[in-house]
The first five atom37 places (N, CA, C, CB, O) and aatype in JSON, in Angstrom:
{
  "aatype": [12, 2, 19, 15, 9, 19, 8, 4, 1, 1, 11, 4, 11, 4, 0, 18, 4, 14, 6, 6, 9, 16, 19, 7, 5, 14, 12, 19, 19, 7, 9, 9, 16, 18, 7, 10, 15, 11, 2, 18, 11, 16, 11, 17, 11, 11, 19, 10, 8, 17, 8, 14, 11, 4, 17, 10, 6, 5, 7, 10, 0, 1, 10, 6, 1, 6, 14, 18, 9, 15, 2, 11, 14, 7, 1, 14, 11, 1, 3, 10, 3, 14, 19, 16, 11, 5, 10, 1, 10, 15, 0, 10, 12, 1, 1, 0, 15, 9, 9, 5, 1, 9, 1, 11, 10, 16, 6, 15, 7, 2, 12, 3, 10, 11, 16, 9, 3, 11, 9, 19, 8, 10, 7, 6, 12, 10, 3, 11, 9, 11, 6, 6, 12, 19, 2, 10, 7, 7, 19, 14, 15, 11, 17, 10, 11, 3],
  "atom_mask": [
    [1, 1, 1, 1, 1],
    [1, 1, 1, 1, 1],
    [1, 1, 1, 1, 1],
    [1, 1, 1, 1, 1],
    [1, 1, 1, 1, 1],
    [1, 1, 1, 1, 1],
    [1, 1, 1, 1, 1],
    [1, 1, 1, 1, 1],
    [1, 1, 1, 1, 1],
    [1, 1, 1, 1, 1],
    [1, 1, 1, 1, 1],
    [1, 1, 1, 1, 1],
    [1, 1, 1, 1, 1],
    [1, 1, 1, 1, 1],
    [1, 1, 1, 1, 1],
    [1, 1, 1, 1, 1],
    [1, 1, 1, 1, 1],
    [1, 1, 1, 1, 1],
    [1, 1, 1, 1, 1],
    [1, 1, 1, 1, 1],
    [1, 1, 1, 1, 1],
    [1, 1, 1, 1, 1],
    [1, 1, 1, 1, 1],
    [1, 1, 1, 0, 1],
    [1, 1, 1, 1, 1],
    [1, 1, 1, 1, 1],
    [1, 1, 1, 1, 1],
    [1, 1, 1, 1, 1],
    [1, 1, 1, 1, 1],
    [1, 1, 1, 0, 1],
    [1, 1, 1, 1, 1],
    [1, 1, 1, 1, 1],
    [1, 1, 1, 1, 1],
    [1, 1, 1, 1, 1],
    [1, 1, 1, 0, 1],
    [1, 1, 1, 1, 1],
    [1, 1, 1, 1, 1],
    [1, 1, 1, 1, 1],
    [1, 1, 1, 1, 1],
    [1, 1, 1, 1, 1],
    [1, 1, 1, 1, 1],
    [1, 1, 1, 1, 1],
    [1, 1, 1, 1, 1],
    [1, 1, 1, 1, 1],
    [1, 1, 1, 1, 1],
    [1, 1, 1, 1, 1],
    [1, 1, 1, 1, 1],
    [1, 1, 1, 1, 1],
    [1, 1, 1, 1, 1],
    [1, 1, 1, 1, 1],
    [1, 1, 1, 1, 1],
    [1, 1, 1, 1, 1],
    [1, 1, 1, 1, 1],
    [1, 1, 1, 1, 1],
    [1, 1, 1, 1, 1],
    [1, 1, 1, 1, 1],
    [1, 1, 1, 1, 1],
    [1, 1, 1, 1, 1],
    [1, 1, 1, 0, 1],
    [1, 1, 1, 1, 1],
    [1, 1, 1, 1, 1],
    [1, 1, 1, 1, 1],
    [1, 1, 1, 1, 1],
    [1, 1, 1, 1, 1],
    [1, 1, 1, 1, 1],
    [1, 1, 1, 1, 1],
    [1, 1, 1, 1, 1],
    [1, 1, 1, 1, 1],
    [1, 1, 1, 1, 1],
    [1, 1, 1, 1, 1],
    [1, 1, 1, 1, 1],
    [1, 1, 1, 1, 1],
    [1, 1, 1, 1, 1],
    [1, 1, 1, 0, 1],
    [1, 1, 1, 1, 1],
    [1, 1, 1, 1, 1],
    [1, 1, 1, 1, 1],
    [1, 1, 1, 1, 1],
    [1, 1, 1, 1, 1],
    [1, 1, 1, 1, 1],
    [1, 1, 1, 1, 1],
    [1, 1, 1, 1, 1],
    [1, 1, 1, 1, 1],
    [1, 1, 1, 1, 1],
    [1, 1, 1, 1, 1],
    [1, 1, 1, 1, 1],
    [1, 1, 1, 1, 1],
    [1, 1, 1, 1, 1],
    [1, 1, 1, 1, 1],
    [1, 1, 1, 1, 1],
    [1, 1, 1, 1, 1],
    [1, 1, 1, 1, 1],
    [1, 1, 1, 1, 1],
    [1, 1, 1, 1, 1],
    [1, 1, 1, 1, 1],
    [1, 1, 1, 1, 1],
    [1, 1, 1, 1, 1],
    [1, 1, 1, 1, 1],
    [1, 1, 1, 1, 1],
    [1, 1, 1, 1, 1],
    [1, 1, 1, 1, 1],
    [1, 1, 1, 1, 1],
    [1, 1, 1, 1, 1],
    [1, 1, 1, 1, 1],
    [1, 1, 1, 1, 1],
    [1, 1, 1, 1, 1],
    [1, 1, 1, 1, 1],
    [1, 1, 1, 1, 1],
    [1, 1, 1, 0, 1],
    [1, 1, 1, 1, 1],
    [1, 1, 1, 1, 1],
    [1, 1, 1, 1, 1],
    [1, 1, 1, 1, 1],
    [1, 1, 1, 1, 1],
    [1, 1, 1, 1, 1],
    [1, 1, 1, 1, 1],
    [1, 1, 1, 1, 1],
    [1, 1, 1, 1, 1],
    [1, 1, 1, 1, 1],
    [1, 1, 1, 1, 1],
    [1, 1, 1, 1, 1],
    [1, 1, 1, 1, 1],
    [1, 1, 1, 0, 1],
    [1, 1, 1, 1, 1],
    [1, 1, 1, 1, 1],
    [1, 1, 1, 1, 1],
    [1, 1, 1, 1, 1],
    [1, 1, 1, 1, 1],
    [1, 1, 1, 1, 1],
    [1, 1, 1, 1, 1],
    [1, 1, 1, 1, 1],
    [1, 1, 1, 1, 1],
    [1, 1, 1, 1, 1],
    [1, 1, 1, 1, 1],
    [1, 1, 1, 1, 1],
    [1, 1, 1, 1, 1],
    [1, 1, 1, 0, 1],
    [1, 1, 1, 0, 1],
    [1, 1, 1, 1, 1],
    [1, 1, 1, 1, 1],
    [1, 1, 1, 1, 1],
    [1, 1, 1, 1, 1],
    [1, 1, 1, 1, 1],
    [1, 1, 1, 1, 1],
    [1, 1, 1, 1, 1],
    [1, 1, 1, 1, 1]
  ],
  "atom_positions": [
    [[66.96, 72.09, 134.26], [67.87, 71.21, 134.94], [67.17, 69.87, 135.13], [68.33, 71.81, 136.29], [66.03, 69.81, 135.6]],
    [[67.85, 68.8, 134.76], [67.36, 67.45, 135.02], [67.93, 66.99, 136.35], [67.75, 66.47, 133.87], [69.13, 67.07, 136.57]],
    [[67.07, 66.53, 137.24], [67.5, 66.09, 138.57], [67.05, 64.65, 138.77], [66.93, 67.03, 139.68], [65.91, 64.3, 138.49]],
    [[67.97, 63.83, 139.28], [67.62, 62.45, 139.6], [68.44, 62.0, 140.8], [67.84, 61.5, 138.38], [69.47, 62.59, 141.12]],
    [[67.98, 60.93, 141.45], [68.71, 60.39, 142.58], [69.2, 59.0, 142.18], [67.81, 60.34, 143.87], [68.43, 58.16, 141.71]],
    [[70.5, 58.76, 142.37], [71.15, 57.51, 141.96], [72.15, 57.09, 143.03], [71.85, 57.66, 140.58], [72.42, 57.83, 143.98]],
    [[72.7, 55.89, 142.85], [73.81, 55.45, 143.7], [75.1, 55.95, 143.06], [73.82, 53.9, 143.87], [75.25, 55.92, 141.84]],
    [[76.02, 56.39, 143.89], [77.29, 56.91, 143.41], [78.14, 55.76, 142.88], [78.04, 57.68, 144.54], [78.3, 54.75, 143.57]],
    [[78.7, 55.88, 141.67], [79.53, 54.84, 141.07], [81.01, 55.12, 141.25], [79.21, 54.7, 139.6], [81.82, 54.19, 141.26]],
    [[81.37, 56.39, 141.38], [82.76, 56.73, 141.69], [82.77, 57.98, 142.56], [83.59, 56.96, 140.39], [81.83, 58.77, 142.55]],
    [[83.81, 58.14, 143.29], [83.91, 59.21, 144.27], [83.82, 60.58, 143.58], [85.22, 59.1, 145.05], [84.44, 60.8, 142.54]],
    [[83.04, 61.49, 144.18], [82.92, 62.85, 143.66], [82.65, 63.8, 144.8], [81.8, 62.94, 142.59], [82.31, 63.38, 145.91]],
    [[82.81, 65.08, 144.54], [82.65, 66.11, 145.56], [81.23, 66.67, 145.53], [83.68, 67.24, 145.37], [80.66, 66.88, 144.46]],
    [[80.67, 66.9, 146.71], [79.34, 67.49, 146.84], [79.4, 68.97, 146.44], [78.79, 67.33, 148.28], [80.35, 69.67, 146.79]],
    [[78.39, 69.43, 145.72], [78.36, 70.83, 145.26], [77.98, 71.78, 146.38], [77.38, 70.98, 144.11], [78.12, 73.0, 146.21]],
    [[77.5, 71.27, 147.52], [77.05, 72.14, 148.61], [78.0, 72.12, 149.8], [75.66, 71.72, 149.06], [78.36, 73.17, 150.33]],
    [[78.41, 70.93, 150.2], [79.31, 70.84, 151.36], [80.69, 70.37, 150.89], [78.72, 69.87, 152.43], [80.82, 69.88, 149.77]],
    [[81.73, 70.51, 151.72], [83.08, 70.13, 151.28], [83.34, 68.62, 151.31], [84.1, 70.82, 152.16], [84.4, 68.18, 150.85]],
    [[82.42, 67.82, 151.82], [82.64, 66.38, 151.92], [82.5, 65.69, 150.57], [81.66, 65.77, 152.92], [81.84, 66.19, 149.65]],
    [[83.13, 64.52, 150.47], [83.03, 63.74, 149.25], [81.88, 62.74, 149.36], [84.35, 63.01, 148.96], [81.49, 62.33, 150.46]],
    [[81.35, 62.37, 148.22], [80.33, 61.34, 148.16], [81.05, 60.05, 147.78], [79.17, 61.7, 147.12], [81.69, 59.98, 146.73]],
    [[80.94, 59.04, 148.63], [81.68, 57.8, 148.4], [80.87, 56.84, 147.54], [82.04, 57.14, 149.72], [79.67, 57.01, 147.35]],
    [[81.55, 55.83, 147.02], [80.94, 54.84, 146.14], [79.84, 54.08, 146.9], [82.01, 53.85, 145.6], [80.04, 53.66, 148.04]],
    [[78.68, 53.93, 146.27], [77.56, 53.2, 146.84], [76.59, 54.08, 147.61], [0.0, 0.0, 0.0], [75.46, 53.64, 147.87]],
    [[76.98, 55.29, 147.97], [76.06, 56.19, 148.68], [75.02, 56.75, 147.71], [76.85, 57.35, 149.35], [75.3, 56.92, 146.52]],
    [[73.8, 57.04, 148.22], [72.84, 57.72, 147.35], [73.27, 59.17, 147.13], [71.4, 57.67, 147.95], [73.81, 59.81, 148.04]],
    [[73.04, 59.66, 145.94], [73.37, 61.06, 145.63], [72.36, 61.62, 144.65], [74.81, 61.18, 145.06], [71.71, 60.88, 143.9]],
    [[72.24, 62.93, 144.68], [71.35, 63.63, 143.75], [72.23, 64.21, 142.65], [70.51, 64.76, 144.47], [73.23, 64.87, 142.93]],
    [[71.84, 63.95, 141.4], [72.6, 64.44, 140.25], [71.74, 65.45, 139.51], [73.02, 63.27, 139.31], [70.59, 65.16, 139.17]],
    [[72.3, 66.63, 139.26], [71.62, 67.66, 138.5], [72.43, 67.99, 137.27], [0.0, 0.0, 0.0], [73.63, 68.26, 137.37]],
    [[71.79, 67.96, 136.11], [72.48, 68.25, 134.85], [71.87, 69.5, 134.25], [72.39, 67.05, 133.84], [70.67, 69.54, 133.96]],
    [[72.69, 70.52, 134.08], [72.27, 71.78, 133.47], [72.84, 71.82, 132.07], [72.74, 73.04, 134.32], [74.05, 71.68, 131.88]],
    [[71.97, 72.0, 131.08], [72.44, 72.09, 129.69], [72.29, 73.53, 129.24], [71.66, 71.12, 128.74], [71.26, 74.17, 129.5]],
    [[73.3, 74.04, 128.58], [73.31, 75.43, 128.12], [73.35, 75.49, 126.61], [74.5, 76.18, 128.71], [74.13, 74.78, 125.98]],
    [[72.51, 76.32, 126.03], [72.56, 76.65, 124.62], [72.39, 75.48, 123.68], [0.0, 0.0, 0.0], [73.18, 74.54, 123.72]],
    [[71.39, 75.52, 122.87], [71.19, 74.48, 121.87], [71.68, 74.99, 120.52], [69.71, 74.05, 121.78], [71.44, 76.14, 120.16]],
    [[72.37, 74.13, 119.79], [72.85, 74.51, 118.47], [71.77, 74.23, 117.43], [74.16, 73.75, 118.12], [70.67, 73.79, 117.79]],
    [[72.06, 74.47, 116.18], [71.06, 74.31, 115.13], [70.61, 72.86, 114.98], [71.62, 74.81, 113.8], [69.45, 72.59, 114.67]],
    [[71.52, 71.93, 115.2], [71.15, 70.52, 115.05], [70.7, 69.91, 116.39], [72.33, 69.73, 114.49], [70.74, 68.69, 116.55]],
    [[70.28, 70.76, 117.33], [69.69, 70.36, 118.61], [70.61, 69.54, 119.5], [68.46, 69.6, 118.36], [70.13, 68.77, 120.33]],
    [[71.89, 69.69, 119.35], [72.82, 69.07, 120.29], [73.24, 70.14, 121.29], [74.07, 68.46, 119.55], [73.4, 71.3, 120.93]],
    [[73.42, 69.74, 122.55], [73.8, 70.73, 123.55], [75.23, 71.17, 123.32], [73.63, 70.16, 124.97], [76.09, 70.35, 122.98]],
    [[75.5, 72.44, 123.51], [76.86, 72.95, 123.34], [77.73, 72.53, 124.51], [76.85, 74.48, 123.21], [78.87, 72.09, 124.32]],
    [[77.2, 72.66, 125.71], [77.94, 72.18, 126.88], [76.99, 71.98, 128.03], [79.07, 73.16, 127.26], [75.89, 72.53, 128.05]],
    [[77.42, 71.19, 129.0], [76.56, 70.93, 130.14], [77.37, 70.92, 131.42], [75.83, 69.6, 129.97], [78.59, 70.72, 131.41]],
    [[76.68, 71.15, 132.52], [77.3, 71.17, 133.84], [76.6, 70.11, 134.68], [77.22, 72.59, 134.51], [75.37, 70.12, 134.8]],
    [[77.39, 69.19, 135.28], [76.84, 68.13, 136.11], [77.2, 68.44, 137.55], [77.37, 66.72, 135.68], [78.37, 68.66, 137.88]],
    [[76.18, 68.47, 138.42], [76.38, 68.74, 139.83], [75.96, 67.52, 140.65], [75.59, 70.0, 140.27], [74.99, 66.84, 140.3]],
    [[76.69, 67.26, 141.73], [76.39, 66.12, 142.61], [76.16, 66.65, 144.02], [77.54, 65.05, 142.59], [76.88, 67.53, 144.48]],
    [[75.15, 66.1, 144.71], [74.87, 66.49, 146.08], [74.57, 65.25, 146.91], [73.69, 67.49, 146.14], [74.14, 64.22, 146.39]],
    [[74.81, 65.37, 148.22], [74.22, 64.41, 149.15], [72.73, 64.72, 149.17], [74.88, 64.5, 150.61], [72.36, 65.89, 149.04]],
    [[71.86, 63.73, 149.34], [70.42, 64.06, 149.37], [70.09, 65.1, 150.45], [69.6, 62.79, 149.62], [69.25, 65.98, 150.23]],
    [[70.74, 64.99, 151.61], [70.5, 65.95, 152.69], [70.95, 67.36, 152.28], [71.23, 65.51, 153.97], [70.27, 68.34, 152.55]],
    [[72.1, 67.43, 151.62], [72.63, 68.74, 151.18], [71.73, 69.36, 150.12], [74.07, 68.6, 150.63], [71.51, 70.57, 150.11]],
    [[71.21, 68.53, 149.23], [70.33, 69.04, 148.17], [69.07, 69.64, 148.78], [69.96, 67.91, 147.17], [68.6, 70.69, 148.35]],
    [[68.52, 68.95, 149.78], [67.33, 69.45, 150.46], [67.63, 70.74, 151.22], [66.79, 68.38, 151.41], [66.84, 71.68, 151.17]],
    [[68.76, 70.8, 151.93], [69.15, 72.01, 152.66], [69.31, 73.19, 151.7], [70.47, 71.78, 153.44], [68.87, 74.3, 151.99]],
    [[69.94, 72.93, 150.58], [70.18, 73.99, 149.59], [68.84, 74.51, 149.05], [71.06, 73.47, 148.42], [68.66, 75.72, 148.9]],
    [[67.91, 73.59, 148.78], [66.6, 74.01, 148.28], [65.83, 74.81, 149.31], [0.0, 0.0, 0.0], [65.2, 75.82, 148.97]],
    [[65.87, 74.38, 150.57], [65.17, 75.11, 151.63], [65.8, 76.48, 151.87], [65.18, 74.29, 152.94], [65.09, 77.45, 152.15]],
    [[67.13, 76.57, 151.75], [67.8, 77.86, 151.89], [67.36, 78.82, 150.79], [69.34, 77.69, 151.87], [67.17, 80.01, 151.02]],
    [[67.21, 78.28, 149.59], [66.75, 79.11, 148.47], [65.33, 79.6, 148.72], [66.83, 78.33, 147.14], [65.01, 80.76, 148.43]],
    [[64.47, 78.72, 149.25], [63.1, 79.14, 149.54], [63.04, 80.21, 150.62], [62.27, 77.94, 149.95], [62.14, 81.05, 150.61]],
    [[63.98, 80.19, 151.55], [64.03, 81.24, 152.57], [64.45, 82.57, 151.97], [65.0, 80.85, 153.69], [63.94, 83.62, 152.37]],
    [[65.37, 82.54, 151.0], [65.81, 83.77, 150.34], [64.7, 84.35, 149.46], [67.06, 83.5, 149.5], [64.58, 85.57, 149.35]],
    [[63.9, 83.48, 148.84], [62.84, 83.92, 147.95], [61.5, 83.47, 148.54], [63.03, 83.35, 146.51], [61.02, 82.39, 148.22]],
    [[60.9, 84.28, 149.4], [59.67, 83.86, 150.08], [58.5, 83.66, 149.11], [59.29, 84.89, 151.13], [58.47, 84.23, 148.02]],
    [[57.56, 82.86, 149.54], [56.37, 82.56, 148.75], [55.47, 83.78, 148.67], [55.6, 81.36, 149.35], [55.21, 84.44, 149.68]],
    [[55.01, 84.09, 147.47], [54.09, 85.2, 147.26], [52.76, 84.59, 146.83], [54.63, 86.23, 146.19], [52.66, 83.96, 145.78]],
    [[51.74, 84.79, 147.66], [50.47, 84.13, 147.43], [49.62, 84.79, 146.35], [49.7, 84.09, 148.69], [48.63, 84.2, 145.92]],
    [[49.97, 85.97, 145.9], [49.17, 86.68, 144.91], [49.27, 85.99, 143.55], [49.61, 88.14, 144.79], [50.36, 85.66, 143.08]],
    [[48.13, 85.78, 142.96], [48.09, 85.22, 141.62], [48.17, 86.39, 140.65], [46.8, 84.37, 141.39], [47.85, 87.52, 141.01]],
    [[48.6, 86.13, 139.43], [48.62, 87.22, 138.46], [47.19, 87.7, 138.16], [49.31, 86.78, 137.16], [46.24, 86.92, 138.23]],
    [[47.07, 88.94, 137.83], [45.75, 89.49, 137.52], [45.16, 90.24, 138.69], [0.0, 0.0, 0.0], [45.81, 90.42, 139.73]],
    [[43.96, 90.66, 138.52], [43.31, 91.45, 139.56], [42.79, 90.54, 140.68], [42.16, 92.29, 138.97], [42.45, 89.38, 140.42]],
    [[42.74, 91.04, 141.91], [42.2, 90.23, 143.0], [40.68, 90.11, 142.89], [42.6, 90.84, 144.37], [40.01, 91.02, 142.39]],
    [[40.15, 89.0, 143.36], [38.71, 88.79, 143.33], [38.04, 89.59, 144.44], [38.37, 87.29, 143.47], [38.63, 89.81, 145.5]],
    [[36.82, 90.02, 144.18], [36.05, 90.76, 145.18], [35.32, 89.78, 146.09], [35.05, 91.73, 144.49], [34.84, 88.74, 145.63]],
    [[35.25, 90.11, 147.37], [34.49, 89.32, 148.32], [33.05, 89.83, 148.35], [35.13, 89.37, 149.73], [32.73, 90.75, 149.1]],
    [[32.21, 89.23, 147.53], [30.81, 89.63, 147.46], [29.92, 88.45, 147.79], [30.47, 90.2, 146.06], [30.26, 87.3, 147.49]],
    [[28.79, 88.73, 148.42], [27.85, 87.65, 148.69], [27.19, 87.24, 147.37], [26.78, 88.08, 149.75], [27.19, 88.02, 146.42]],
    [[26.62, 86.04, 147.29], [26.08, 85.54, 146.02], [25.0, 86.42, 145.39], [25.51, 84.18, 146.23], [24.93, 86.53, 144.16]],
    [[24.17, 87.06, 146.21], [23.11, 87.92, 145.65], [23.73, 89.15, 144.98], [22.11, 88.36, 146.78], [23.37, 89.51, 143.86]],
    [[24.66, 89.79, 145.68], [25.33, 90.97, 145.11], [26.12, 90.59, 143.87], [26.26, 91.62, 146.15], [26.14, 91.34, 142.89]],
    [[26.76, 89.44, 143.9], [27.53, 88.98, 142.75], [26.63, 88.81, 141.53], [28.25, 87.65, 143.08], [27.0, 89.18, 140.42]],
    [[25.45, 88.24, 141.74], [24.51, 88.03, 140.64], [24.0, 89.37, 140.1], [23.33, 87.16, 141.09], [23.89, 89.55, 138.89]],
    [[23.68, 90.3, 141.01], [23.22, 91.63, 140.57], [24.31, 92.37, 139.8], [22.77, 92.47, 141.78], [24.03, 93.05, 138.81]],
    [[25.54, 92.23, 140.26], [26.68, 92.88, 139.58], [26.87, 92.3, 138.18], [27.97, 92.7, 140.41], [27.07, 93.04, 137.22]],
    [[26.8, 90.98, 138.08], [26.94, 90.33, 136.77], [25.83, 90.77, 135.83], [26.95, 88.81, 136.92], [26.07, 91.0, 134.64]],
    [[24.62, 90.89, 136.36], [23.49, 91.34, 135.56], [23.72, 92.75, 135.04], [22.2, 91.28, 136.38], [23.45, 93.04, 133.87]],
    [[24.23, 93.63, 135.89], [24.51, 95.01, 135.48], [25.62, 95.05, 134.43], [24.9, 95.88, 136.7], [25.56, 95.82, 133.48]],
    [[26.63, 94.21, 134.61], [27.72, 94.16, 133.63], [27.22, 93.69, 132.27], [28.84, 93.24, 134.13], [27.64, 94.22, 131.23]],
    [[26.35, 92.71, 132.27], [25.81, 92.2, 131.0], [24.91, 93.24, 130.33], [25.04, 90.9, 131.23], [24.92, 93.37, 129.11]],
    [[24.12, 93.96, 131.14], [23.28, 95.03, 130.57], [24.14, 96.12, 129.94], [22.37, 95.63, 131.64], [23.83, 96.62, 128.87]],
    [[25.22, 96.48, 130.62], [26.12, 97.5, 130.09], [26.75, 97.03, 128.77], [27.23, 97.84, 131.11], [26.84, 97.8, 127.82]],
    [[27.17, 95.76, 128.73], [27.78, 95.23, 127.5], [26.77, 95.26, 126.35], [28.29, 93.78, 127.73], [27.13, 95.55, 125.21]],
    [[25.51, 94.96, 126.67], [24.46, 94.99, 125.65], [24.26, 96.41, 125.13], [23.14, 94.44, 126.22], [24.12, 96.63, 123.92]],
    [[24.26, 97.37, 126.04], [24.06, 98.78, 125.64], [25.23, 99.26, 124.79], [23.9, 99.68, 126.88], [25.03, 99.92, 123.77]],
    [[26.46, 98.93, 125.2], [27.65, 99.33, 124.43], [27.57, 98.74, 123.02], [28.96, 98.85, 125.14], [27.88, 99.41, 122.03]],
    [[27.14, 97.47, 122.94], [27.02, 96.82, 121.64], [25.99, 97.53, 120.76], [26.63, 95.33, 121.82], [26.21, 97.72, 119.56]],
    [[24.87, 97.93, 121.35], [23.83, 98.64, 120.58], [24.33, 100.01, 120.12], [22.56, 98.79, 121.42], [24.03, 100.43, 119.0]],
    [[25.08, 100.7, 120.98], [25.62, 102.01, 120.58], [26.59, 101.85, 119.42], [26.34, 102.7, 121.79], [26.56, 102.63, 118.46]],
    [[27.45, 100.84, 119.48], [28.4, 100.6, 118.38], [27.67, 100.3, 117.07], [29.34, 99.43, 118.73], [28.04, 100.81, 116.01]],
    [[26.63, 99.49, 117.17], [25.88, 99.13, 115.97], [25.24, 100.37, 115.35], [24.8, 98.07, 116.31], [25.22, 100.52, 114.13]],
    [[24.71, 101.26, 116.2], [24.07, 102.48, 115.68], [25.1, 103.43, 115.06], [23.31, 103.21, 116.8], [24.83, 104.04, 114.03]],
    [[26.27, 103.55, 115.67], [27.27, 104.49, 115.14], [27.96, 103.94, 113.89], [28.32, 104.8, 116.2], [28.39, 104.72, 113.04]],
    [[28.07, 102.63, 113.78], [28.74, 102.05, 112.61], [27.83, 102.03, 111.39], [29.2, 100.64, 112.91], [28.31, 101.91, 110.26]],
    [[26.53, 102.14, 111.6], [25.59, 102.1, 110.46], [25.79, 103.3, 109.54], [24.14, 102.05, 110.96], [25.49, 103.23, 108.35]],
    [[26.29, 104.4, 110.1], [26.53, 105.59, 109.29], [25.28, 106.44, 109.09], [0.0, 0.0, 0.0], [25.38, 107.55, 108.56]],
    [[24.13, 105.96, 109.47], [22.87, 106.69, 109.33], [22.65, 107.53, 110.59], [21.67, 105.72, 109.09], [22.09, 107.03, 111.57]],
    [[23.09, 108.79, 110.58], [22.99, 109.65, 111.76], [21.85, 110.65, 111.61], [24.31, 110.4, 111.99], [22.08, 111.86, 111.5]],
    [[20.61, 110.15, 111.6], [19.47, 111.06, 111.58], [19.07, 111.36, 113.02], [18.28, 110.44, 110.79], [19.69, 110.87, 113.96]],
    [[18.05, 112.16, 113.19], [17.61, 112.61, 114.51], [17.16, 111.45, 115.4], [16.48, 113.62, 114.37], [17.41, 111.44, 116.6]],
    [[16.5, 110.48, 114.79], [16.0, 109.33, 115.54], [17.17, 108.5, 116.11], [15.11, 108.45, 114.62], [17.11, 108.06, 117.26]],
    [[18.21, 108.3, 115.31], [19.38, 107.54, 115.76], [20.1, 108.27, 116.87], [20.35, 107.28, 114.58], [20.53, 107.65, 117.84]],
    [[20.24, 109.56, 116.75], [20.91, 110.36, 117.78], [20.12, 110.3, 119.09], [21.07, 111.83, 117.32], [20.71, 110.19, 120.16]],
    [[18.79, 110.36, 119.0], [17.95, 110.24, 120.21], [18.15, 108.88, 120.87], [16.47, 110.44, 119.86], [18.19, 108.79, 122.1]],
    [[18.27, 107.81, 120.07], [18.49, 106.48, 120.62], [19.84, 106.42, 121.34], [18.44, 105.41, 119.5], [19.94, 105.85, 122.43]],
    [[20.85, 107.01, 120.73], [22.19, 107.0, 121.33], [22.19, 107.77, 122.65], [23.24, 107.6, 120.36], [22.81, 107.34, 123.62]],
    [[21.5, 108.9, 122.69], [21.4, 109.69, 123.92], [20.68, 108.89, 125.0], [20.66, 111.03, 123.65], [21.11, 108.87, 126.16]],
    [[19.59, 108.22, 124.62], [18.84, 107.4, 125.59], [19.73, 106.26, 126.12], [17.56, 106.83, 124.92], [19.71, 105.98, 127.32]],
    [[20.49, 105.62, 125.24], [21.39, 104.54, 125.68], [22.49, 105.08, 126.59], [22.02, 103.83, 124.45], [22.92, 104.4, 127.52]],
    [[22.95, 106.31, 126.32], [23.94, 106.94, 127.19], [23.4, 107.19, 128.59], [0.0, 0.0, 0.0], [24.11, 107.01, 129.58]],
    [[22.12, 107.6, 128.66], [21.48, 107.79, 129.96], [21.37, 106.46, 130.72], [20.08, 108.42, 129.79], [21.55, 106.41, 131.93]],
    [[21.07, 105.4, 129.98], [21.0, 104.07, 130.6], [22.38, 103.65, 131.16], [20.51, 103.01, 129.56], [22.46, 103.03, 132.22]],
    [[23.43, 104.01, 130.43], [24.78, 103.71, 130.92], [25.07, 104.44, 132.23], [25.83, 104.1, 129.87], [25.68, 103.88, 133.14]],
    [[24.63, 105.69, 132.31], [24.83, 106.46, 133.55], [24.08, 105.82, 134.72], [24.36, 107.91, 133.35], [24.6, 105.77, 135.83]],
    [[22.85, 105.34, 134.46], [22.08, 104.68, 135.52], [22.8, 103.42, 136.01], [20.67, 104.33, 135.03], [22.84, 103.14, 137.21]],
    [[23.35, 102.66, 135.06], [24.06, 101.43, 135.44], [25.31, 101.79, 136.24], [24.45, 100.6, 134.17], [25.65, 101.09, 137.2]],
    [[25.98, 102.87, 135.87], [27.18, 103.29, 136.6], [26.82, 103.65, 138.05], [27.85, 104.5, 135.9], [27.55, 103.3, 138.97]],
    [[25.69, 104.34, 138.24], [25.23, 104.67, 139.6], [24.86, 103.4, 140.38], [24.02, 105.62, 139.53], [25.1, 103.31, 141.58]],
    [[24.27, 102.44, 139.68], [23.88, 101.18, 140.3], [25.12, 100.4, 140.78], [23.07, 100.33, 139.31], [25.09, 99.75, 141.83]],
    [[26.18, 100.47, 140.01], [27.4, 99.7, 140.31], [28.1, 100.21, 141.57], [28.36, 99.76, 139.12], [28.87, 99.47, 142.18]],
    [[27.86, 101.45, 141.96], [28.48, 101.99, 143.17], [28.1, 101.15, 144.38], [28.06, 103.46, 143.38], [28.93, 100.9, 145.25]],
    [[26.85, 100.7, 144.43], [26.36, 99.89, 145.56], [26.68, 98.41, 145.4], [24.87, 100.06, 145.7], [26.5, 97.64, 146.35]],
    [[27.16, 98.0, 144.25], [27.41, 96.58, 143.98], [28.9, 96.26, 143.92], [26.74, 96.16, 142.67], [29.32, 95.42, 143.13]],
    [[29.68, 96.91, 144.74], [31.11, 96.61, 144.78], [31.99, 97.64, 144.11], [0.0, 0.0, 0.0], [33.2, 97.45, 144.04]],
    [[31.42, 98.71, 143.63], [32.22, 99.78, 143.05], [32.25, 99.74, 141.54], [0.0, 0.0, 0.0], [32.06, 98.69, 140.92]],
    [[32.5, 100.89, 140.97], [32.57, 101.04, 139.52], [33.98, 100.63, 139.06], [32.23, 102.51, 139.08], [34.96, 101.08, 139.65]],
    [[34.09, 99.8, 138.03], [35.41, 99.45, 137.5], [36.16, 100.69, 137.02], [35.27, 98.45, 136.35], [35.55, 101.62, 136.49]],
    [[37.46, 100.72, 137.21], [38.25, 101.9, 136.85], [38.2, 102.18, 135.34], [39.7, 101.72, 137.3], [38.32, 103.33, 134.92]],
    [[38.03, 101.15, 134.55], [37.95, 101.31, 133.1], [36.73, 102.14, 132.7], [37.9, 99.94, 132.42], [36.77, 102.87, 131.71]],
    [[35.66, 102.03, 133.46], [34.44, 102.77, 133.15], [34.63, 104.26, 133.38], [33.28, 102.27, 133.98], [33.96, 105.06, 132.73]],
    [[35.5, 104.63, 134.28], [35.7, 106.05, 134.59], [36.36, 106.78, 133.44], [36.52, 106.21, 135.85], [36.26, 108.0, 133.33]],
    [[37.05, 106.03, 132.57], [37.7, 106.64, 131.41], [36.7, 106.93, 130.31], [38.8, 105.72, 130.89], [36.91, 107.84, 129.49]],
    [[35.59, 106.16, 130.28], [34.57, 106.34, 129.21], [33.82, 107.61, 129.37], [33.6, 105.18, 129.2], [32.93, 107.91, 128.57]]
  ]
}
């Protein structure tokens, strides 16, 4: 919707209240365009006129019907002190490094005894990091699936 405020050039009815807007009064004009055709011309449009006061009342009424939700999309941030945050980030990076090394070993296709021992050792390291994360704000739910 395109909205602008102009002086009224001819008498029209307010979209919110039953009163008319007289010539020379300020008014808010809203133009709603519906459906674009292939050659980018609008198929039809609806023009609404309001008194500035009525437009503001209508907007505030809408905000009362649809209250503000302060939650941002995504997961909420954890309230951690800077030291704990740094330790947590360090543990996350160590885990990512270990996962990367395990993938590299399994993708090589060389599954001898030495490689299997390395993978087992890296798995034990993952378990230690998981235990460490309990004290650093909790284990991510994704890790519990692994």
